[in-house]
TORKOLTOR-599292 format. One record per atom (N, C-alpha, C, O): residue in three letters; x, y, z. Coordinates in steps of 0.02 Angstrom, whole numbers, plus 32768, in hexadecimal, padded with zeros to 4 digits. Atoms other than C-alpha are relative to their C-alpha. Example, Ala and Ser with C-alpha at 12.3 -4.5 7.8 and 13.67 -1.06 7.14 Angstrom:
2
ALA802D7FC58000;ALA82677F1F8186;ALA802D803C8000;ALA8061803B8021;SER7FD67FC57FFD;SER82AC7FCB8165;SER7FD980378025;SER7FF2806E802D;
END
This chain:
218
UNK7FDE802F7FF1;UNK5ACF9A4449E5;UNK804180198029;UNK8062804C801B;UNK7FC57FED7FDC;UNK5B569A404A6A;UNK80387FD97FF4;UNK80347F9C7FED;UNK7FBC8021801D;UNK5C069A174A3F;UNK80267FE6803C;UNK801C80018072;UNK7FCD802C7FE2;UNK5C8099A84A94;UNK7FEC7FF98051;UNK800480128083;UNK800980287FC0;UNK5C2C994A4B19;UNK80367FE7802F;UNK80627FC0801B;UNK7FC980177FDA;UNK5C9699334BB6;UNK7FE37FC7802C;UNK7FAA7FB58020;UNK800E80347FE0;UNK5C9198A84C35;UNK7FBE8005802D;UNK7F917FDC8035;UNK80437FE77FD7;UNK5C15990A4CAA;UNK7FC780037FD9;UNK7F937FE77FEC;UNK803D80068029;UNK5BA399284C22;UNK7FE37FBD7FE4;UNK7FA87FB17FD8;UNK801A804F8011;UNK5BA1986E4BEE;UNK7FDC7FE8803C;UNK7FA37FD08035;UNK802180167FC1;UNK5B7A98444CAB;UNK7FB7801F8005;UNK7F867FFD8015;UNK80467FE07FF4;UNK5AE998C84CAA;UNK7FCB7FE37FC6;UNK7F8E7FE67FD0;UNK802C80198038;UNK5A9F987C4C07;UNK7FEC7FB68010;UNK7FC97F997FE6;UNK800C80407FE3;UNK5A8F97D34C69;UNK80007FD27FCD;UNK7FCA7FBE7FB6;UNK7FF980348037;UNK5AD897584BE2;UNK80307FD5801F;UNK806B7FDA8010;UNK7FD0802F7FDF;UNK5B2296D04C4F;UNK801F7FCE7FD5;UNK804C7FA87FE8;UNK7FE18035802E;UNK5B45966B4BB4;UNK803F800F7FDE;UNK80617FE57FC1;UNK7FD47FDA8021;UNK5BC296EA4B77;UNK8044801A8028;UNK803E802B8063;UNK7FC77FE17FDF;UNK5C7197244BA6;UNK802580337FCA;UNK802A80257F8E;UNK7FDC7FCB8023;UNK5CD097C04B67;UNK804A7FE97FFF;UNK806C7FE38031;UNK7FB7800B8002;UNK5D7797924B25;UNK802380267FC8;UNK800E801E7F8F;UNK7FDE7FD9803C;UNK5DE698004ABA;UNK7FD080187FD8;UNK7FC57FFA7FA3;UNK80327FD58033;UNK5D62987A4A70;UNK7FD07FCD7FE3;UNK7FBF7FD97FA9;UNK80318031801E;UNK5CEA97E84A4D;UNK7FDC7FD18038;UNK7FF67FBA806A;UNK802880297FCD;UNK5C6397874AA3;UNK800B7FB57FE0;UNK80047FA67FA4;UNK800180518008;UNK5C7F96C54AA8;UNK7FCD7FD88032;UNK7FC47FE8806C;UNK801E803A7FE7;UNK5C1596354AD8;UNK80097FC27FE5;UNK80187FBC7FAA;UNK800180478011;UNK5C14957B4AD6;UNK7FC37FE08018;UNK7FAB7FE78050;UNK8037802A7FF4;UNK5B8595094AC3;UNK800B7FB17FFB;UNK80197F947FC7;UNK7FFA804F8013;UNK5B8F94534ADE;UNK7FC47FD77FE5;UNK7F957FCD800B;UNK803C80248028;UNK5B1693F14A66;UNK7FFC7FC08007;UNK80307F9E800A;UNK800B80427FF2;UNK5AC893514A80;UNK80237FCD7FCB;UNK80397F957FDC;UNK7FDE8021803B;UNK5B10931649D1;UNK800E80307FD2;UNK7FF8806A7FD3;UNK7FE37FCB802C;UNK5B69935E4946;UNK7FCB80127FC5;UNK7FD580457FA5;UNK80397FEF8028;UNK5AC5935948D6;UNK7FE280368020;UNK7FD980698000;UNK80227FCF7FE1;UNK5A7393BD4957;UNK80228045800A;UNK8003807B800F;UNK7FD57FC68001;UNK5B0894324962;UNK7FFC80217FBD;UNK8004805E7FBA;UNK80037FDC8038;UNK5AF5945148AB;UNK7FC0801D7FF8;UNK7FB980517FD8;UNK80447FD98005;UNK5A37947348BF;UNK800080488029;UNK7FE6807C8017;UNK7FF37FBA7FDD;UNK5A6794F54943;UNK801D80337FD3;UNK8004806B7FCD;UNK7FD57FDA8024;UNK5AE4953948D0;UNK7FDD80247FC1;UNK7FE8805D7FAF;UNK80327FE18039;UNK5A699554483F;UNK7FC980308013;UNK7FB5805D7FEF;UNK80267FD97FE4;UNK59F2959C48B3;UNK801580448009;UNK7FF580757FF7;UNK7FE07FC67FF6;UNK5A63961948E5;UNK800D80297FBF;UNK800B80677FBF;UNK7FEB7FE2803D;UNK5A92963F4835;UNK7FC080287FE8;UNK7FC680627FD4;UNK80407FE08011;UNK59D9966A480F;UNK7FF680498026;UNK7FEB807F800A;UNK80047FC87FD0;UNK59D196DF48A0;UNK803D803C7FEC;UNK803080787FE3;UNK7FD67FD58019;UNK5A6E972D486F;UNK7FF480277FC0;UNK800B805F7FB7;UNK800D7FDF8044;UNK5A36975A47C5;UNK7FC88029800B;UNK7FC6805E7FED;UNK80337FD17FF5;UNK599297A0480A;UNK8019803F8021;UNK80078077800F;UNK7FE17FB37FDF;UNK59F69820487B;UNK803D80197FDC;UNK805C804A7FF1;UNK7FC57FE8802E;UNK5A81982F47F0;UNK803D80128032;UNK805C80478030;UNK7FC77FF87FDB;UNK5B0598114877;UNK801B7FB9800D;UNK7FFA7F958033;UNK7FF280408003;UNK5B6B97704863;UNK80357FED8033;UNK80668012803A;UNK7FCA80127FDA;UNK5BCE970D48E4;UNK80347FD47FDE;UNK802B7FC07FA4;UNK7FCA802F8011;UNK5C6C96A448D4;UNK7FDA7FBC8020;UNK7FC77FBE805A;UNK801480417FE7;UNK5C2995ED48ED;UNK802A7FC47FF1;UNK803E7FB87FB8;UNK7FCA80308007;UNK5C989558490F;UNK7FE97FC5801D;UNK7FE97FBA805A;UNK8026803F7FE6;UNK5C4294AF4912;UNK80347FC7800C;UNK805B7FB77FDE;UNK7FDE80397FEE;UNK5C9894234963;UNK7FE27FC58018;UNK7FA87FCE802A;UNK8027802E7FED;UNK5C6A937C4993;UNK7FF080008049;UNK801E7FFC8072;UNK800F7FEF7FC2;UNK5C0593904A31;UNK7FFC8047801B;UNK7FE880528055;UNK80107FC27FEC;UNK5C0694494A36;UNK8003802F7FCA;UNK801A801F7F93;UNK80007FC48037;UNK5BEE94F749D7;UNK802A80348026;UNK802080468060;UNK7FDD7FB97FE6;UNK5C62958349F8;UNK7FE480457FD8;UNK7FE280467F9A;UNK801E7FCB801F;UNK5C17962E49D3;UNK802880458009;UNK802F80578043;UNK7FE17FC67FE7;UNK5C7296CD49D1;UNK7FE180417FD5;UNK7FD4803F7F99;UNK802C7FC28020;UNK5C1D978349B2;UNK80288044800E;UNK803E80548045;UNK7FDE7FC07FFB;UNK5C6B982B498C;UNK7FE8802F7FC9;UNK7FD380187F94;UNK80167FD28034;UNK5C4198C6492C;UNK8042801E7FD9;UNK8064804B7FF2;UNK7FC77FF28018;UNK5CC998D648B0;UNK801780487FE7;UNK804F805E7FDE;UNK7FF57FB4800E;UNK5CA799894880;UNK801B8035802B;UNK8034806C801F;UNK7FE47FD37FC2;UNK5CD199C84923;UNK80407FDF802C;UNK80607FFE8057;UNK7FCB80327FEC;UNK5D5099374952;UNK7FF17FF38049;UNK80207FF38071;UNK801680167FBF;UNK5CF1990A49EF;UNK7FB47FEA800C;UNK7F8C7FDD7FDF;UNK8047801A7FFF;UNK5C5098D94A38;UNK7FC980318007;UNK7FD08060802F;UNK802D7FCD7FFB;UNK5BB799384A22;UNK7FAA7FEC801D;UNK7F9E7FB08028;UNK8042801E8001;UNK5AF6992D4A45;UNK7FED7FDA7FD7;UNK7FC57FAF7FEB;UNK800D803A8035;UNK5AE498CC49B0;UNK80147FC18011;UNK7FF07F918003;UNK7FE1803B7FEC;UNK5B4F984B49F3;UNK7FD97FEF8046;UNK7FDD7FB58059;UNK802380147FC1;UNK5AE8984A4A95;UNK7FB57FDC7FEC;UNK7F9B7FAD800B;UNK803F80148018;UNK5A4698324A32;UNK80047FC27FE6;UNK7FDA7F987FF3;UNK7FF680478029;UNK5A8297A349CE;UNK80137FCF8034;UNK7FF87F98802F;UNK7FEB80297FCB;UNK5AD097524A62;UNK7FCC7FE7801E;UNK7FC77FAA801E;UNK804280157FE0;UNK5A26974D4AC0;UNK7FDD7FC97FD0;UNK7FC77F947FE6;UNK802C80288028;UNK59D596FF4A29;UNK80257FB57FFC;UNK800B7F7D8002;UNK7FE7804C800D;UNK5A53967A4A0D;UNK7FFE7FD58047;UNK7FF67F988044;UNK800880277FC0;UNK5A5296494AD1;UNK7FAF7FE28004;UNK7FA07FAE8020;UNK804A801F8008;UNK598C96354AAE;UNK800B7FC67FD7;UNK80027F8D7FEE;UNK8001803E802B;UNK59A995C94A1B;UNK80297FC58021;UNK80107F8D801B;UNK7FD6802C7FE5;UNK5A3395664A77;UNK7FC97FD68037;UNK7FC17F998034;UNK8026801C7FD1;UNK59B895444B04;UNK7FC87FDA7FE1;UNK7FB47FA77FFE;UNK803080268020;UNK5936950C4A8D;UNK80157FC77FE3;UNK7FEC7F9A7FDB;UNK7FEA80358021;UNK59A394984A3B;UNK80247FC48030;UNK80447F94801B;UNK7FE6802A7FD2;UNK59D494434ADE;UNK804C800B800D;UNK80687FE58035;UNK7FB67FF27FF3;UNK5A8994854ADD;UNK80088018803F;UNK7FD88030805D;UNK7FEE7FF17FB9;UNK5AE694A84B80;UNK803780377FF7;UNK806C802B7FDA;UNK7FC67FD07FF7;UNK5B4695504B9E;UNK80367FF08021;UNK80277FDB8059;UNK7FC080027FEF;UNK5BFA953D4BC4;UNK802780338008;UNK8062802B7FF9;UNK7FCB7FC28007;UNK5C4295EC4BDE;UNK803E7FF4801D;UNK8070800D8005;UNK7FC2800A7FDF;UNK5CC195AA4C58;UNK80397FE37FCC;UNK80737FED7FDB;UNK7FD3801F802E;UNK5D1A954C4BBB;UNK801080347FC6;UNK803680257F98;UNK7FF57FD38038;UNK5D1795E94B4C;UNK80548017800B;UNK806C801C8043;UNK7FBE7FEA7FFA;UNK5DCC96204B29;UNK802080197FBB;UNK80147FFB7F87;UNK7FDC7FEC804F;UNK5E34967F4A99;UNK803D8010800E;UNK804780238048;UNK7FBF7FFD7FFE;UNK5EE696904A7D;UNK801A80387FD2;UNK800D803B7F96;UNK7FE07FCE802A;UNK5F4F97314A51;UNK804A7FF18011;UNK805D7FD08041;UNK7FBA800C8004;UNK600897374A2B;UNK801D804E8013;UNK800D807F7FF1;UNK7FDF7FC17FF7;UNK606D97C74A7A;UNK804380037FF1;UNK80667FD48004;UNK7FB07FFE8014;UNK611A97FB4A39;UNK801B803B8017;UNK800580728005;UNK7FDA7FC67FE4;UNK618A98694A91;UNK802B80227FD1;UNK805180037FAB;UNK7FD47FDF8033;UNK61DA98F44A32;UNK800D80488017;UNK7FE180648038;UNK7FF87FB77FF6;UNK622699A24A44;UNK7FDC80277FC8;UNK7FD280637FD4;UNK80167FDC8040;UNK61DB99D9499B;UNK7FCF7FD67FDE;UNK7FE17FB97FAB;UNK80328027801E;UNK613899804972;UNK7FF3801E7FB4;UNK7FE67FF87F85;UNK80107FE5803F;UNK611F99F148E0;UNK80367FEB7FC2;UNK80287FF17F86;UNK7FD3800B8023;UNK61B999BB4895;UNK7FF97FAA7FDF;UNK80027F967FA5;UNK8006804D800F;UNK619B98F7489D;UNK7FB97FF37FE7;UNK7FAE7FBF7FC6;UNK8049801C8004;UNK60D898FA488E;UNK7FF67FF27FB0;UNK7FD17FC37FA0;UNK8013800D803C;UNK60DE990A47CB;UNK801D7FAF7FE3;UNK80067F917FB3;UNK7FEA803F8010;UNK6141986747C4;UNK7FDA7FC58017;UNK7FD97F917FF6;UNK802B80367FE3;UNK60CE97FC4832;UNK7FB880077FDE;UNK7F937FD67FD8;UNK80408006802A;UNK6035983D47CE;UNK800B7FE37FC6;UNK7FDC7FC77FAA;UNK7FFA801B804A;UNK60819808472E;UNK80157FB8800D;UNK800C7F927FDD;UNK7FEE80418005;UNK60C49765476D;UNK7FC07FCE801C;UNK7FBC7F92800C;UNK803980207FE3;UNK601E973247CC;UNK7FC580097FD4;UNK7F927FE97FE0;UNK80337FEA801F;UNK5FB3977D4749;UNK7FC5801D800E;UNK7F8E80147FF5;UNK802E7FE07FC8;UNK5F5F97E847C3;UNK7FE4803D7FE8;UNK7FF2804F7FAF;UNK802F7FC1800A;UNK5EF0988547C6;UNK801180278039;UNK8028800E806C;UNK7FFE7FD47FD3;UNK5EF599214824;UNK7FC98000802F;UNK7F977FE08021;UNK80317FF97FD4;UNK5E90994D48BC;UNK7FF080478006;UNK801980688027;UNK7FF87FB87FFD;UNK5E509A0048AB;UNK800580258045;UNK801D805C8052;UNK80097FE67FB7;UNK5E329A16495E;UNK80477FF6802E;UNK8059801D805A;UNK7FC7800F7FDC;UNK5ED399C5499E;UNK80377FEB7FC8;UNK80447FB17FB6;UNK7FD080078027;UNK5F5B99EB4924;UNK80407FCE8001;UNK80627FBB7FD2;UNK7FC0802A7FEA;UNK5FE1997D498A;UNK7FE97FAE7FF4;UNK800B7F80800C;UNK800B803A800D;UNK5F8B98E64951;UNK7FF77FE37FB0;UNK7FE780087F82;UNK800E80198045;UNK5F81986A48B5;UNK7FD67FC7800D;UNK7FE57F998034;UNK803B80307FFA;UNK5EDF980548A0;UNK7FFF7FD37FC7;UNK801C7FE27F93;UNK8012802F8038;UNK5EAB97714836;UNK7FB3800A7FFB;UNK7F8D7FE7801C;UNK804A7FF18015;UNK5E0397AF47FC;UNK7FDA7FB57FF4;UNK7FA07FAF8009;UNK802680357FFE;UNK5DD496FF47D3;UNK80057FC8803D;UNK7FF37F8D8037;UNK800680207FC0;UNK5DEB96C04881;UNK80277FBF8005;UNK80177F94802E;UNK7FE380477FF6;UNK5E67962F4862;UNK803C800C8028;UNK804D7FDA8047;UNK7FCB7FED7FDA;UNK5EFF968448BB;UNK7FEC802E803A;UNK7FBB80528035;UNK80057FD57FCE;UNK5F0E96DD4961;UNK801880377FF5;UNK804880427FD0;UNK7FDC7FB38002;UNK5F2697904976;UNK80468009801A;UNK80587FF28050;UNK7FBD7FF27FEA;UNK5FD797CB497E;UNK7FFB80528017;UNK7FD8807B7FFA;UNK80057FC27FEA;UNK5FF4986949E2;UNK8043800F8019;UNK80657FDD8027;UNK7FC17FF17FF3;UNK609598C94A11;UNK8003801C804B;UNK7FDB8047805E;UNK7FF87FE67FBB;UNK60CD98E64AC4;UNK8040802B8000;UNK8076801E7FE6;UNK7FBC7FCF8005;UNK614099774AE2;UNK80367FE88034;UNK802B7FCD806A;UNK7FC080307FD8;UNK61EA993C4B25;UNK803680337FE7;UNK803180587FB6;UNK7FC57FD6800D;UNK629299934B2C;UNK80277FDD7FC6;UNK801C7FA57FB0;UNK7FD2801D803B;UNK631899824AA1;UNK801C7FC8800E;UNK802C7FC18049;UNK7FDE803C7FEC;UNK636398D64A96;UNK80297FE67FC0;UNK801F7FFB7F87;UNK7FDD80218035;UNK63DB986D4A2E;UNK7FCB7FD07FE7;UNK7F967FC58005;UNK802E803B8021;UNK638A97E549BD;UNK7FFC7FD68034;UNK802C7FC88058;UNK801180327FC9;UNK633397704A30;UNK80117FBD7FF1;UNK80117FA87FB7;UNK7FF88043800F;UNK635D96C34A4B;UNK7FBA7FDF8013;UNK7FAE7FCE804D;UNK804A80207FF3;UNK62A5967B4A3E;UNK7FFC7FC0800F;UNK801C7F937FF3;UNK7FFF803D7FE6;UNK626E95F64AA2;UNK7FC27FD87FDD;UNK7FB67F9D7FE8;UNK802E8018802A;UNK61DA95E44A26;UNK7FF8802F7FC3;UNK800B80697FC7;UNK800E7FD68035;UNK61A796234979;UNK7FC17FE97FE5;UNK7FB07FB17FF8;UNK803C80098020;UNK610496214915;UNK80147FD97FBA;UNK80477FE47F99;UNK7FF6801F8042;UNK60F295AD487E;UNK7FC180117FDF;UNK7F8B80017FF8;UNK803C7FEB801A;UNK607C95F74801;UNK80087FC57FC1;UNK80397FB97F9E;UNK8003803E803C;UNK603D955F4787;UNK7FD580207FCB;UNK7F9E80387FD8;UNK802F7FE28038;UNK6000959D46DB;UNK7FFE7FC87FC2;UNK80277F9A7FC1;UNK7FFC80268034;UNK5FD59544463C;UNK804980117FDB;UNK806480487FDE;UNK7FC18000801E;UNK6076951F45D7;UNK7FF580397FC4;UNK802980587FBB;UNK80047FCB803A;UNK6043959C4545;UNK7FFC80428018;UNK800C80747FF7;UNK7FFB7FC57FE1;UNK602C961B45BD;UNK8042801C802B;UNK80468056803E;UNK7FCB7FEA7FD5;UNK60D0961E461E;UNK803480367FE1;UNK804A80687FFD;UNK7FCF7FD08022;UNK6143966D459F;UNK7FED80478004;UNK80188072800E;UNK801C7FC07FFB;UNK60D2970345A1;UNK8004801F8048;UNK801280598056;UNK80097FEA7FAC;UNK60BE970A4662;UNK805280108010;UNK806080408033;UNK7FBF7FFC7FED;UNK617996FB466F;UNK801E80457FDE;UNK804680697FFC;UNK7FE47FC18027;UNK619F978945F1;UNK7FDC803E8025;UNK7FFC80718030;UNK80227FC67FDD;UNK611997FB464C;UNK802A8009803E;UNK80408041804A;UNK7FE37FF77FC4;UNK616D97DB46EF;UNK8049801D7FFF;UNK805E8044802A;UNK7FB67FDD8009;UNK6225980446B1;UNK7FF280497FE8;UNK801880747FFE;UNK80107FC18023;UNK61D9989E464F;UNK7FEF80318049;UNK7FFA806E804D;UNK80217FCC7FCB;UNK618D98DA4701;UNK80367FFD802E;UNK8023800B8066;UNK7FCD7FF37FD6;UNK623898D64755;UNK80257FC38026;UNK804F7FC68053;UNK7FE3803A7FE1;UNK625B98214779;UNK80427FEF7FDF;UNK8055800E7FAD;UNK7FC680238021;UNK62FA97BA4751;UNK7FF47FB97FF8;UNK7FC97F9C8019;UNK800580467FFF;UNK6310970E471C;UNK80387FE38028;UNK80727FF1801D;UNK7FCD801A7FDF;UNK636596A8479B;UNK801C7FB87FE5;UNK80597FAD7FE7;UNK7FE880358026;UNK636C95FD4742;UNK7FBC7FE17FD7;UNK7F837FD97FED;UNK802C80288039;UNK631495AA46A9;UNK80167FB57FF1;UNK80017F997FBF;UNK7FE1802E800A;UNK6377950E46C0;UNK7FCA7FC77FFC;UNK7FD57F987FD5;UNK802C80358006;UNK62D8949F46DC;UNK7FB7801C7FDF;UNK7F7F80067FED;UNK80377FED8020;UNK62659500466E;UNK7FF57FC47FC6;UNK80267FA47FB2;UNK80447FD67FE7;UNK61D894E24635;UNK7FE37FE68038;UNK7FAC7FFA804A;UNK802180217FC3;UNK61BB947946CC;UNK7FF380388038;UNK7FBC803E8053;UNK80097FC17FDE;UNK61DD95174735;UNK804080327FFA;UNK807A801D7FF7;UNK7FDB7FC88012;UNK623595B7471C;UNK8016802F803C;UNK7FE78053804C;UNK80017FD37FC9;UNK627C961D47AF;UNK800D80497FFA;UNK804080597FDB;UNK7FF57FB7800D;UNK627096DC47B3;UNK80028024804A;UNK7FF3800A8080;UNK7FFC7FE67FBD;UNK628C97574837;UNK7FE780537FF7;UNK7FF180717FC2;UNK80177FBA8006;UNK6240980E485C;UNK803F80258009;UNK80758009800E;UNK7FBB7FDB7FF7;UNK62BB98A5486F;UNK80137FF7804D;UNK804D8001805D;UNK7FDB800B7FBC;UNK62C8987F492B;UNK80197FB28015;UNK80257F9F804E;UNK7FDF803F8000;UNK630797CA4903;UNK7FCE7FCC8021;UNK7FE57F99803A;UNK803080367FF5;UNK6260976E4931;UNK7FED7FCE7FC5;UNK7FD47FE37F91;UNK8007802A8038;UNK625396D248C9;UNK7FB47FDF7FF6;UNK7F907FD28026;UNK80308026800E;UNK61C596824872;UNK80097FDC7FCC;UNK802F7FF17FA1;UNK7FFB8033803F;UNK61B095E747F7;UNK7FC280047FD7;UNK7F8A7FFE7FF1;UNK803880018036;UNK614395F3475F;UNK80067FAD7FE6;UNK80357F937FC8;UNK800280508007;UNK611595374750;UNK7FD17FF37FC6;UNK7FAA801E7FB3;UNK802A801D8036;UNK60C094D146C2;UNK80037FB8800F;UNK80267FA0803C;UNK800480437FFA;UNK6094942146AB;UNK80357FDD7FCF;UNK803B7FA07FCD;UNK7FD680148036;UNK6114940E4622;UNK803F7FF08028;UNK805980158052;UNK7FC180147FE5;UNK61AD93A0464E;UNK7FFF7FDF8046;UNK80347FD38063;UNK800980107FC6;UNK6163935E46E8;UNK7FEC7FAF8003;UNK7FC27F997FDC;UNK800E804B8003;UNK615C929F470E;UNK7FBB7FED8021;UNK7F9C7FBB8010;UNK8041801B7FE4;UNK60BD92A44782;UNK7FC9801B7FDD;UNK7F90800B7FED;
END
């Protein structure tokens, strides 16, 4: 098994439906209908079980997004190439149209002079996980949140942020999430609007709101 397939290896594999984005293969297939998209999803599930390698599947009205990576090595391997080829075959058989130009993913980069100091806070407040290959990242293994990574920067005063993340969690989870973030080096900025949202900050002063549906009118 070849580890860590790069963009050149992907081109050589001749998989035109797929693009390499952030250590994973991504594809999008436009489907004739929602029901036919669901049929394609089920067919992919059968093949995934046969190969014992399981993609992330996101079915929307009119299209199916597919993400492939080998979590044990934190990147793309030959296993992903084999499954990608089979998925493309299934998509053609289902009459789905590949739209690789529409694939995209989002990461958040946070400037810091000391990522090791603030990383535990962000791991706690986002409920994230480690990446053994890239220790300066916080990942959501469930795939709901974008990856957060830390960009080396010069020491600076507390930033005047032009934006900040809002992490929405169930109301019965918020108290524990806030406590974990504070234990990991964070500070409480404001609980004035809790439980609707509570403002925290990491040791660099970067703010985040832990939000729930409680106390909101919408």
